C-alpha positions in Angstrom: 0.1 0.1 -0.2 1.6 3.5 -1.0 2.2 5.9 1.9 -0.5 8.5 2.1 0.4 12.0 1.3 -2.7 13.9 2.8 -4.5 13.4 6.3 -7.8 12.1 4.3 -5.9 9.2 2.8 -3.8 8.6 6.1 -7.4 8.2 7.8 -8.6 6.4 5.2 -5.4 3.8 5.3 -6.2 3.8 9.2 -9.5 2.9 8.6 -8.9 -0.1 6.4 -6.3 -1.6 9.0 -9.0 -1.0 11.7 -11.7 -3.2 10.1 -9.4 -6.2 9.2 -7.6 -4.8 6.3 -10.0 -6.2 3.5 -9.1 -6.3 -0.1 -9.7 -3.4 -2.4 -12.0 -5.6 -4.4 -14.2 -6.1 -1.4 -13.7 -2.4 0.1 -12.2 -0.1 -2.2 -10.7 3.2 -1.3 -13.8 5.4 -2.7 -16.0 3.4 0.0 -13.7 3.9 2.9 -13.9 7.5 2.0 -17.4 7.9 1.9 -17.8 6.0 5.4 -15.2 8.4 6.6 -17.2 11.7 5.3 -20.2 10.2 6.8 -18.4 9.8 10.2 -17.6 13.3 10.0 -21.3 14.2 9.0 -22.0 12.5 12.3 -19.3 13.7 14.9 -20.0 17.1 13.6 -23.9 16.8 14.5 -23.2 14.7 18.0 -20.6 17.7 18.8 -21.2 21.2 17.1 -19.3 24.1 17.3 -20.8 27.0 18.8 -20.5 30.4 18.5 -22.2 34.1 19.1 -23.5 36.5 16.7 -26.0 39.5 17.1 -28.5 41.4 14.8 -30.5 44.5 15.2 -33.9 44.9 15.6 -36.5 46.4 13.3 -39.6 48.0 15.6 -42.9 45.9 15.5 -41.0 43.0 13.6 -41.2 39.8 15.5 -39.1 37.3 13.2 -35.9 37.3 11.8 -33.8 35.1 9.4 -30.3 35.0 11.2 -28.8 31.7 10.8 -26.3 31.1 8.1 -26.5 28.4 5.6 -23.8 26.4 6.8 -25.2 26.0 10.5 -27.5 24.0 12.6 -29.7 25.7 15.0 -30.1 28.5 17.4 -29.5 27.6 20.6 -30.1 30.6 22.9 -31.1 34.4 22.5 -30.0 37.2 24.6 -31.7 40.6 24.5 -33.3 43.8 26.2 -36.9 45.2 24.8 -36.5 48.2 26.6 -33.3 49.1 24.7 -30.9 49.4 27.2 -27.4 48.1 25.3 -26.5 44.5 26.1 -22.8 44.0 24.8 -20.6 41.5 25.4 -18.0 44.0 26.5 -20.3 45.7 29.2 -20.3 44.6 32.8 -22.4 41.6 33.6 -21.8 40.4 29.9 -17.8 39.9 30.2 -18.0 36.5 30.5 -19.4 36.6 26.5 -16.1 38.1 25.5 -14.2 35.7 27.3 -15.9 32.4 25.8 -16.1 34.2 22.3 -12.7 34.7 21.9 -11.2 31.3 23.4 -11.4 27.8 21.7 -12.0 25.8 24.8 -11.0 22.5 23.1 -7.5 23.8 22.9 -5.2 23.7 26.1 -6.2 27.5 26.4 -8.6 27.1 29.4 -11.7 28.8 29.9 -14.2 29.9 32.0 -16.2 26.6 31.4 -13.0 24.7 32.4 -13.6 25.7 36.3 -16.8 24.5 37.6 -16.7 27.7 40.3 -16.4 30.2 37.9 -19.1 28.6 35.6 -21.3 28.6 38.6 -21.0 32.3 39.2 -21.6 33.1 35.2 -24.8 31.1 35.2 -26.1 32.9 38.1 -25.2 36.2 36.4 -26.8 35.2 33.0 -30.0 34.0 34.9 -30.0 37.4 36.5 -29.9 39.1 33.4 -32.5 36.9 32.0 -34.8 37.8 34.9 -34.1 41.6 34.8 -34.6 42.0 31.0 -37.9 39.5 31.0 -37.0 38.8 26.9 -37.3 35.9 25.2 -36.2 34.4 21.5 -36.4 31.2 20.3 -36.0 29.5 16.6 -39.4 27.9 15.3 -38.8 24.9 13.6 -41.4 25.2 10.8 -39.4 28.2 9.3 -36.2 28.8 11.0 -36.7 32.1 12.0 -35.8 33.6 15.4 -38.9 34.8 17.0 -38.6 37.5 19.6 -40.9 38.1 22.8 -42.3 40.5 23.6 -42.3 42.0 20.2 -39.6 44.9 19.8 -41.1 48.2 19.9 -37.9 49.7 18.3 -35.4 49.6 15.9 -31.8 48.8 16.2 -31.7 46.7 19.4 -28.7 44.7 19.5 -29.7 40.9 20.2 -27.1 38.3 20.7 -27.9 34.7 19.6 -26.1 31.4 20.0 -25.9 28.8 17.3 -24.1 25.7 16.5 -22.6 24.8 12.9 -20.1 22.1 12.0 -17.0 21.8 13.9 -15.1 20.6 11.2 -15.4 21.3 7.8 -13.5 18.7 6.4 -11.2 15.6 7.3 -8.0 17.3 6.6 -8.9 19.9 9.6 -10.2 17.3 12.1 -8.1 17.6 15.5 -5.8 14.8 16.7 -8.3 14.4 19.7 -11.4 13.8 17.6 -9.4 11.5 15.2 -10.5 8.7 17.5 -14.0 9.3 17.6 -13.9 9.8 13.8 -12.4 6.7 13.0 -14.7 4.8 15.7 -18.1 5.9 13.8 -16.4 5.3 10.3 -15.7 2.1 11.7 -19.3 1.2 11.8 -20.1 2.6 8.5 -17.5 0.1 7.3 -18.2 -3.0 8.7 -21.8 -2.6 8.1 -20.7 -2.2 4.3 -18.4 -5.5 4.8 -21.2 -7.1 6.6 -23.7 -6.4 3.7 -21.2 -7.5 0.9 -20.2 -10.6 2.6 -23.6 -11.7 3.3 -24.2 -11.3 -0.3 -21.5 -13.3 -1.0 -22.6 -16.0 1.0 -26.2 -15.8 -0.5 -24.7 -16.3 -3.9 -22.7 -19.2 -2.8 -25.8 -21.2 -1.7 -27.7 -20.7 -5.1 -28.3 -24.3 -6.2 -26.9 -25.8 -2.9 -26.8 -25.1 0.7 -27.6 -22.1 1.8 -25.9 -20.2 5.2 -26.7 -16.7 6.4 -23.8 -16.5 8.5 -22.0 -14.4 6.1 -21.4 -11.1 7.3 -22.9 -11.4 10.8 -19.6 -11.4 12.5 -19.2 -7.9 11.1 -22.7 -6.9 11.9 -22.1 -7.9 15.6 -18.9 -5.9 15.8 -20.5 -2.7 14.1 -23.1 -2.5 16.6 -20.6 -2.9 19.7 -18.6 -0.3 18.1 -21.2 2.1 17.9 -22.4 1.5 21.6 -18.8 2.4 22.3 -19.1 5.8 20.2 -22.2 6.6 21.9 -20.8 6.1 25.4 -17.4 7.8 24.6 -18.2 10.7 22.4 -22.1 11.3 21.9 -22.8 11.0 25.8 -19.7 12.3 27.5 -20.0 16.1 28.0 -17.2 18.3 26.5 -17.6 21.8 26.6 -18.3 23.3 22.9 -16.1 25.4 20.6 -17.0 29.2 20.8 -15.7 31.8 18.2 -16.4 35.2 18.0 -18.7 36.0 14.7 
């Protein structure tokens, strides 16, 4: 096997080894690459990145289309209908400034790494919510953010947190996440092998004895790998990545 020259090829070659090094005729490079792409889509949805952005209100307009195309959903909305300015650099909101400029999946640390600091921040956030009595949510039917109460003035700054794919491509997957990417890709690859080997077994049984054992091991192993992925990645809390929008 020729040595891989880019990260995607390296991941593909490692995936082939992890699923038993099947022959190219049984599982070719394009199929393995598709397994990795499918796995990337899964880990992005299971652990999306988060960022903060804002929009300005229009008087008497309750709904706004703000979500970028390459994103998933709006998680939270922060605003003050009275028009009192809320800014991530003003007292009471300085936590936003910290979170939005630090990638907490790296080694830099953040407020979210310290439970005591996080508790203080959440209390402060809850206090601000109680004082503003304003809400916002994304409706699933139209994807718009709806504000309550309806803004009575224009140019009120509304902050919102939304999620988007953590990694744009296989080439930029961080080393920490490679293990989960490969684990999820193993599931797809093993399922593909299971289907192929069951079809071969079926073909061999035509006109003679028929056996359904072909591919069963791959399906069973894929199920175990999926449980492992769910336990280690999907169900284990890791703070989201924050960036400044």
